[in-house]
C-alpha positions as CSV (number, residue, x, y, z in Angstrom):
1,X,28.3,9.9,51.8
2,X,26.2,6.7,51.5
3,X,23.4,8.4,53.4
4,X,23.5,11.4,51.0
5,X,23.6,9.1,48.0
6,X,20.5,7.2,49.1
7,X,18.8,10.5,49.9
8,X,19.5,11.9,46.4
9,X,18.3,8.7,44.7
10,X,15.2,8.6,46.8
11,X,14.4,12.2,46.0
12,X,14.4,11.2,42.3
13,X,12.4,8.0,42.5
14,X,9.0,9.5,43.2
15,X,9.1,12.2,40.4
16,X,10.4,9.6,38.0
17,X,7.6,7.1,38.6
18,X,5.0,9.9,38.5
19,X,6.3,11.4,35.3
20,X,6.8,8.0,33.7
21,X,3.3,6.7,34.4
22,X,1.6,10.0,33.6
23,X,3.3,10.7,30.3
24,X,3.1,7.0,29.3
25,X,-0.6,7.0,30.2
26,X,-1.4,10.1,28.2
27,X,0.4,8.9,25.1
28,X,-1.1,5.4,25.5
29,X,-4.7,6.8,25.6
30,X,-3.9,8.8,22.5
31,X,-2.6,5.8,20.6
32,X,-5.5,3.6,21.6
33,X,-8.0,6.3,20.7
34,X,-6.5,6.7,17.2
35,X,-6.6,2.9,16.5
36,X,-9.9,2.0,18.3
37,X,-12.0,2.8,15.2
38,X,-10.2,0.0,13.4
39,X,-11.4,-2.5,16.1
40,X,-15.0,-1.2,16.4
41,X,-17.9,-3.2,15.0
42,X,-15.8,-6.3,14.2
43,X,-16.9,-8.6,17.0
44,X,-13.4,-9.1,18.3
45,X,-12.8,-11.0,21.5
46,X,-11.7,-9.0,24.5
47,X,-8.4,-10.8,24.5
48,X,-7.6,-9.3,21.1
49,X,-8.3,-5.8,22.4
50,X,-6.1,-6.5,25.4
51,X,-3.3,-7.8,23.2
52,X,-3.4,-4.7,21.1
53,X,-3.2,-2.5,24.2
54,X,-0.2,-4.5,25.6
55,X,1.6,-4.4,22.3
56,X,1.1,-0.7,22.0
57,X,3.0,0.0,25.2
58,X,6.6,-0.8,24.3
59,X,7.1,1.9,21.6
60,X,5.5,4.4,23.9
61,X,7.8,3.4,26.7
62,X,10.8,3.8,24.5
63,X,9.8,7.4,24.0
64,X,8.7,8.3,27.6
65,X,11.4,6.6,29.6
66,X,14.2,9.2,28.8
67,X,11.7,12.0,29.2
68,X,10.8,10.8,32.7
69,X,14.5,10.8,33.6
70,X,14.7,14.5,32.5
71,X,11.5,15.4,34.4
72,X,12.7,13.6,37.6
73,X,16.1,15.4,37.6
74,X,14.6,18.8,36.9
75,X,12.0,18.4,39.7
76,X,14.2,16.9,42.3
77,X,17.0,19.4,42.0
78,X,14.7,22.3,41.8
79,X,13.0,21.2,45.0
80,X,16.4,20.6,46.7
81,X,17.5,24.1,45.7
82,X,14.3,25.8,46.6
83,X,14.5,24.3,50.1
84,X,18.2,25.5,50.3
85,X,19.4,21.9,50.8
86,X,21.9,22.3,47.9
87,X,23.3,25.5,49.7
88,X,23.5,23.6,53.0
89,X,25.4,20.7,51.3
90,X,27.8,23.2,49.7
91,X,28.4,24.9,53.0
92,X,29.1,21.5,54.5
93,X,31.8,20.8,51.9
94,X,29.8,18.8,49.5
95,X,30.1,20.2,46.0
96,X,26.9,20.1,43.9
97,X,28.8,18.2,41.1
98,X,29.4,15.4,43.7
99,X,25.6,14.8,43.6
100,X,25.8,13.9,40.0
101,X,28.0,10.9,40.5
102,X,25.3,8.5,41.8
103,X,22.8,9.8,39.3
104,X,25.2,9.2,36.4
105,X,25.8,5.7,37.7
106,X,22.1,5.0,37.7
107,X,21.7,6.7,34.3
108,X,24.3,4.4,32.8
109,X,22.4,1.4,34.2
110,X,19.1,2.7,32.8
111,X,20.8,3.4,29.4
112,X,22.0,-0.2,29.3
113,X,18.5,-1.5,30.1
114,X,17.1,0.8,27.4
115,X,19.5,-0.7,24.9
116,X,18.3,-4.2,25.7
117,X,14.7,-3.1,25.7
118,X,15.1,-1.4,22.3
119,X,17.0,-4.4,20.9
120,X,14.8,-7.3,22.2
121,X,11.4,-6.2,23.4
122,X,10.6,-3.3,21.1
123,X,11.2,-5.0,17.7
124,X,9.2,-8.1,18.7
125,X,6.3,-6.1,20.0
126,X,6.3,-3.9,16.9
127,X,6.3,-6.9,14.7
128,X,3.4,-8.6,16.5
129,X,1.5,-5.3,16.6
130,X,2.0,-4.8,12.9
131,X,0.7,-8.4,12.2
132,X,-2.3,-7.9,14.5
133,X,-3.3,-4.6,12.8
134,X,-3.0,-6.3,9.4
135,X,-5.2,-9.2,10.6
136,X,-7.8,-6.9,12.1
137,X,-7.8,-4.7,9.0
138,X,-8.4,-7.7,6.7
139,X,-11.2,-9.1,8.9
140,X,-14.8,-8.4,7.9
141,X,-17.3,-7.1,10.5
142,X,-19.3,-9.5,12.6
143,X,-21.9,-11.3,10.5
144,X,-25.4,-10.4,11.8
145,X,-28.7,-10.7,9.9
146,X,-32.0,-8.9,10.5
147,X,-35.4,-10.0,9.5
148,X,-37.3,-8.5,6.6
149,X,-34.2,-6.5,5.7
150,X,-31.9,-6.8,2.7
151,X,-28.6,-7.5,4.5
152,X,-25.4,-6.9,2.6
153,X,-22.8,-9.6,3.0
154,X,-19.1,-8.8,2.2
155,X,-16.8,-11.8,1.7
156,X,-13.0,-12.0,2.1
157,X,-12.5,-11.7,-1.7
158,X,-14.7,-8.6,-1.9
159,X,-17.6,-10.5,-3.4
160,X,-21.0,-9.0,-2.5
161,X,-24.1,-10.9,-1.7
162,X,-27.5,-9.6,-0.5
163,X,-29.6,-11.8,1.8
164,X,-33.3,-11.4,2.9
165,X,-35.3,-13.7,5.2
166,X,-38.8,-13.2,6.5
167,X,-38.0,-15.0,9.8
168,X,-34.7,-15.8,11.5
169,X,-34.4,-18.0,14.5
170,X,-31.4,-16.8,16.4
171,X,-31.3,-20.0,18.6
172,X,-31.3,-22.5,15.7
173,X,-30.1,-20.3,12.9
174,X,-33.0,-21.4,10.8
175,X,-34.3,-19.1,8.0
176,X,-37.8,-18.9,6.5
177,X,-38.6,-17.5,3.0
178,X,-35.0,-16.8,2.0
179,X,-33.8,-14.8,-1.0
180,X,-30.1,-14.5,-1.9
181,X,-29.0,-12.0,-4.6
182,X,-25.6,-13.2,-5.9
183,X,-23.4,-10.5,-7.5
184,X,-20.2,-12.6,-7.3
185,X,-19.7,-12.6,-11.1
186,X,-19.8,-9.3,-13.1
187,X,-22.5,-9.3,-15.7
188,X,-24.3,-12.3,-14.3
189,X,-27.5,-11.8,-12.3
190,X,-28.3,-14.8,-10.1
191,X,-31.1,-14.9,-7.5
192,X,-31.9,-17.8,-5.2
193,X,-35.3,-18.2,-3.5
194,X,-36.0,-20.9,-0.9
195,X,-38.8,-21.8,1.5
196,X,-36.4,-22.7,4.3
197,X,-32.7,-22.6,5.1
198,X,-30.2,-23.2,7.9
199,X,-26.9,-21.2,8.2
200,X,-23.8,-22.3,10.0
201,X,-20.0,-21.7,9.9
202,X,-17.4,-24.1,8.8
203,X,-14.8,-25.7,11.2
204,X,-12.5,-22.6,11.0
205,X,-15.5,-20.3,11.6
206,X,-14.7,-18.1,8.7
207,X,-16.9,-19.3,5.8
208,X,-20.7,-19.0,6.1
209,X,-22.6,-21.9,4.7
210,X,-26.4,-21.7,4.0
211,X,-28.2,-25.0,3.3
212,X,-31.4,-24.2,1.4
213,X,-34.5,-26.4,0.8
214,X,-37.4,-26.3,-1.7
215,X,-36.4,-23.4,-3.9
216,X,-35.4,-22.2,-7.3
217,X,-32.5,-20.4,-9.0
218,X,-33.2,-17.6,-11.4
219,X,-30.2,-16.6,-13.6
220,X,-29.5,-14.3,-16.5
221,X,-26.7,-15.6,-18.6
222,X,-23.4,-13.7,-18.7
223,X,-23.0,-11.7,-21.9
224,X,-26.5,-12.9,-23.1
225,X,-29.2,-10.8,-21.4
226,X,-31.8,-12.4,-23.6
227,X,-31.3,-15.8,-22.1
228,X,-33.0,-16.7,-18.8
229,X,-32.6,-19.8,-16.8
230,X,-34.8,-21.2,-14.1
231,X,-33.7,-24.2,-12.0
232,X,-35.8,-25.8,-9.2
233,X,-34.1,-27.7,-6.4
234,X,-34.9,-29.7,-3.3
235,X,-31.5,-28.9,-1.6
236,X,-28.9,-26.3,-2.4
237,X,-25.8,-25.2,-0.5
238,X,-24.4,-21.7,-0.8
239,X,-21.0,-21.0,0.6
240,X,-19.8,-17.4,1.4
241,X,-16.1,-17.3,2.2
242,X,-14.5,-15.1,4.8
243,X,-17.6,-13.6,6.6
244,X,-17.1,-15.3,9.9
245,X,-16.4,-13.6,13.2
246,X,-13.2,-15.5,13.9
247,X,-10.0,-13.6,13.5
248,X,-7.4,-15.4,11.4
249,X,-3.9,-14.8,12.9
250,X,-0.7,-15.0,10.9
251,X,2.3,-16.4,12.7
252,X,5.1,-14.6,10.8
253,X,5.5,-12.0,8.2
254,X,7.9,-9.6,6.6
255,X,9.7,-7.5,9.2
256,X,10.3,-3.8,8.7
257,X,13.4,-2.0,9.9
258,X,11.7,-1.1,13.2
259,X,10.8,-4.7,13.8
260,X,14.3,-6.0,13.7
261,X,16.9,-6.6,16.3
262,X,20.4,-5.1,16.0
263,X,21.8,-8.4,14.7
264,X,19.1,-8.5,12.0
265,X,19.7,-4.9,11.1
266,X,23.4,-5.4,10.8
267,X,22.9,-8.5,8.6
268,X,20.6,-6.6,6.2
269,X,22.9,-3.6,6.2
270,X,26.0,-5.6,5.3
271,X,24.0,-7.5,2.6
272,X,22.9,-4.2,1.0
273,X,26.3,-2.7,1.2
274,X,27.7,-5.8,-0.5
275,X,25.1,-5.5,-3.3
276,X,25.9,-1.8,-3.7
277,X,29.6,-2.5,-4.1
278,X,28.8,-5.4,-6.5
279,X,26.8,-3.0,-8.7
280,X,29.7,-0.5,-8.7
281,X,32.2,-3.1,-9.6
282,X,29.9,-4.4,-12.4
283,X,29.6,-0.9,-13.8
284,X,33.4,-0.5,-13.8
285,X,33.9,-3.9,-15.5
286,X,31.3,-3.1,-18.3
287,X,32.8,0.4,-18.8
288,X,36.3,-1.0,-19.1
289,X,35.2,-3.7,-21.4
290,X,33.5,-1.1,-23.7
291,X,36.7,1.0,-23.8
292,X,38.8,-2.0,-24.6
293,X,36.4,-3.0,-27.4
294,X,36.5,0.5,-28.8
295,X,40.3,0.6,-28.8
296,X,40.4,-2.9,-30.3
297,X,38.6,-1.5,-33.4
298,X,41.2,1.2,-33.9
299,X,44.8,1.1,-35.2
300,X,48.0,0.5,-33.2
301,X,46.3,-1.7,-30.6
302,X,48.7,-3.8,-28.7
303,X,48.1,-7.5,-29.2
304,X,48.0,-8.0,-25.4
305,X,44.9,-5.8,-25.2
306,X,43.0,-8.1,-27.5
307,X,42.6,-10.9,-25.0
308,X,39.6,-12.5,-23.4
309,X,37.8,-9.2,-23.0
310,X,37.9,-8.3,-26.7
311,X,36.6,-9.7,-30.0
312,X,37.4,-8.4,-33.5
313,X,35.1,-5.7,-34.7
314,X,33.2,-2.9,-33.0
315,X,31.0,-4.1,-30.1
316,X,30.6,-4.2,-26.4
317,X,30.5,-6.9,-23.7
318,X,27.7,-6.8,-21.2
319,X,30.0,-8.0,-18.4
320,X,28.4,-11.5,-18.3
321,X,30.3,-13.0,-21.2
322,X,27.7,-12.0,-23.8
323,X,29.1,-9.9,-26.6
324,X,27.0,-7.4,-28.6
325,X,28.8,-7.2,-31.9
326,X,28.2,-5.0,-34.9
327,X,27.2,-1.8,-33.0
328,X,28.0,1.6,-34.3
329,X,30.1,3.9,-32.0
330,X,27.1,6.0,-31.0
331,X,25.2,2.8,-30.1
332,X,28.2,1.6,-28.1
333,X,28.2,4.9,-26.2
334,X,24.5,4.7,-25.6
335,X,24.7,1.1,-24.4
336,X,27.5,1.8,-22.0
337,X,25.8,4.9,-20.7
338,X,22.5,3.0,-20.1
339,X,24.2,0.2,-18.3
340,X,26.2,2.6,-16.2
341,X,23.1,4.5,-15.2
342,X,21.3,1.3,-14.3
343,X,24.2,0.1,-12.1
344,X,24.5,3.5,-10.4
345,X,20.8,3.5,-9.6
346,X,21.1,0.0,-8.2
347,X,24.1,1.0,-6.1
348,X,22.3,4.1,-4.8
349,X,19.2,2.1,-3.9
350,X,21.2,-0.5,-2.0
351,X,23.2,2.2,-0.3
352,X,20.1,4.1,0.9
353,X,18.6,0.8,2.1
354,X,21.7,0.1,4.1
355,X,21.6,3.6,5.5
356,X,18.0,3.0,6.7
357,X,19.1,-0.1,8.6
358,X,22.1,1.7,10.0
359,X,19.9,4.5,11.2
360,X,17.7,2.1,13.2
361,X,20.8,0.6,14.8
362,X,22.2,3.9,16.0
363,X,18.7,5.2,17.0
364,X,18.4,2.3,19.5
365,X,21.8,3.4,21.1
366,X,21.2,7.2,20.8
367,X,17.8,7.2,22.6
368,X,19.2,5.1,25.4
369,X,22.2,7.4,25.7
370,X,19.8,10.4,26.1
371,X,19.2,9.3,29.7
372,X,22.8,10.2,30.5
373,X,22.6,13.5,28.6
374,X,19.4,14.5,30.4
375,X,20.9,13.9,33.8
376,X,23.9,16.2,33.0
377,X,21.6,18.9,31.5
378,X,18.7,18.8,33.9
379,X,20.5,19.2,37.2
380,X,22.4,22.5,36.5
381,X,19.3,24.0,34.9
382,X,17.2,23.2,37.9
383,X,19.7,24.6,40.3
384,X,19.9,27.9,38.4
385,X,16.1,28.5,38.4
386,X,14.5,26.9,41.5
387,X,11.6,29.3,41.8
388,X,10.0,28.2,38.5
389,X,8.2,25.3,40.3
390,X,6.3,22.7,38.4
391,X,5.6,25.1,35.5
392,X,9.3,25.5,35.0
393,X,9.9,21.7,35.1
394,X,7.1,21.0,32.5
395,X,8.2,23.9,30.2
396,X,11.9,23.1,30.2
397,X,11.4,19.3,29.9
398,X,8.9,19.6,27.0
399,X,11.1,22.2,25.2
400,X,14.3,20.1,25.6
401,X,12.6,16.8,24.5
402,X,10.8,18.5,21.6
403,X,14.1,19.8,20.3
404,X,15.8,16.4,20.8
405,X,13.0,14.5,19.1
406,X,12.7,17.0,16.3
407,X,16.5,16.7,15.7
408,X,16.2,12.9,15.8
409,X,13.4,12.8,13.2
410,X,15.1,15.4,10.9
411,X,18.3,13.5,11.1
412,X,16.6,10.2,10.3
413,X,14.9,11.7,7.2
414,X,18.2,13.2,6.0
415,X,20.0,9.9,6.5
416,X,17.3,7.9,4.7
417,X,17.7,10.2,1.7
418,X,21.5,10.0,1.7
419,X,22.1,13.6,2.7
420,X,23.7,12.8,6.0
421,X,25.6,9.8,7.4
422,X,23.5,7.7,9.8
423,X,26.0,8.0,12.7
424,X,26.0,11.8,12.4
425,X,22.3,12.0,12.0
426,X,21.4,9.9,15.0
427,X,24.0,11.2,17.4
428,X,23.9,14.9,16.5
429,X,21.0,15.7,19.0
430,X,22.9,14.0,21.8
431,X,26.1,15.9,21.0
432,X,24.3,19.2,20.6
433,X,22.8,18.8,24.1
434,X,25.8,17.2,25.7
435,X,28.2,20.2,25.0
436,X,26.1,22.7,27.0
437,X,25.3,20.0,29.6
438,X,29.0,19.5,30.3
439,X,29.7,23.2,30.5
440,X,26.7,23.8,32.9
441,X,27.7,20.8,35.0
442,X,31.3,22.0,35.3
443,X,30.0,25.4,36.4
444,X,27.4,23.9,38.7
445,X,29.4,24.3,41.8
446,X,30.2,28.0,41.2
447,X,26.6,29.3,40.7
448,X,24.0,28.2,43.2
449,X,20.6,29.9,43.3
450,X,18.3,30.2,46.3
451,X,14.7,31.2,46.7
452,X,15.9,34.8,46.5
453,X,16.4,34.4,42.8
454,X,15.9,32.0,39.9
455,X,12.5,33.3,38.7
456,X,11.2,33.3,35.2
457,X,12.3,36.9,34.8
458,X,15.9,35.9,35.6
459,X,15.6,33.1,33.0
460,X,14.4,35.6,30.3
461,X,17.2,38.0,31.4
462,X,19.9,35.4,31.0
463,X,18.6,34.3,27.6
464,X,18.5,38.0,26.5
465,X,22.1,38.5,27.7
466,X,23.3,35.4,25.8
467,X,21.6,36.6,22.6
468,X,23.0,40.2,22.9
469,X,26.5,39.3,23.9
470,X,27.8,38.6,20.3
471,X,26.3,41.7,18.9
472,X,27.6,43.9,21.8
473,X,31.1,42.7,21.1
474,X,30.7,43.5,17.4
475,X,29.4,47.0,18.2
476,X,32.4,47.7,20.5
477,X,34.8,46.8,17.7
478,X,33.0,49.1,15.3
479,X,33.1,52.0,17.7
480,X,36.8,51.5,18.4
């Protein structure tokens, strides 16, 4: 049996690696193509582009890894069945379900690796990728000047300058016959002319500094267009912040739910659940206080009810020790209703936030568990329809994974809106596929197809029979 086990695992290794690299490569190219426009024209170092590509891989791997498992199982078992190896094994006393045991063992190991990957590698890479995209998005394009052209200069604080120079020495960064049009202040028009100038960046290589010589400043006063100022200078320094070609990198930032480990998510979830419960308790305390105050203004009130929570007269306590006295009954009702609505809204917000964190926790587990489900589902399907070939493998794998991923996304949205519990939302796709997978795996040893059958027509025929079966039973009852 060890030889058979090694043979089965070896038959899956090649298809798995091929499917994993192919699908990951296609999705990776698509992700890079969508983002490459944000990196173009900004003079970024090649290491920044390489870092972006590396950080884009983990969230693609989390998606393609279970899919590669499904493709490998479908292809390997369809090939084994098409070459009648499954039939030969069954004739030799080896039940087809026996072949699933080593695959299930490997799938459990892969699921464990996926949980660790989703918990450790994926959140950190998502966080670093998010920071990188924010840094690149806030970076201005590479600063380049052309001679005899009015060059627009955009600074980090969205201030606009326009610079013109008759000659620019690219080696020494010296300028000749320089004009700078300063629009940094709204309503003020300031123009600087100089015979010569030298430009350089500061130590951080983010701020452009231009040292001008022998020039003048022409300025129209802000709010007083009739006033005109002219100032001659021998030396003048103009500083333009945030136009350098160096990329400023942040070391840490706020983490989203997809950038947190399971421990972080549980901590945030428990914190929001505690705040939601606190808001509910506060609402109950304020409502009870208002009822006691209202009863205290009536007749026949027991002395024991006029304790610390009540004061003589009609009023209401806000729950923090502050008493609002002298309110009419309708004002008391309005106040209590308003505070109740506010607390209910607070509780709902914290509850939904906790749900979003709980969704991410169970998503990490559910996606990893899909490796086990796909092994149980793919093997019996491949044995039933071996003549479909690669087309059958691609169609079935894409269809199954599309349904699985659509269910996962729909469940996540329903859970984030509070319409479905996160556990049910995230595990429903696995359960929906696991039930038919177990049934097909149990019947795997009873129905074995060969190259004489198992075509697309047979697949369509079986689907049609499954659809018509409930209606045919209903029709027989009506005729009886």
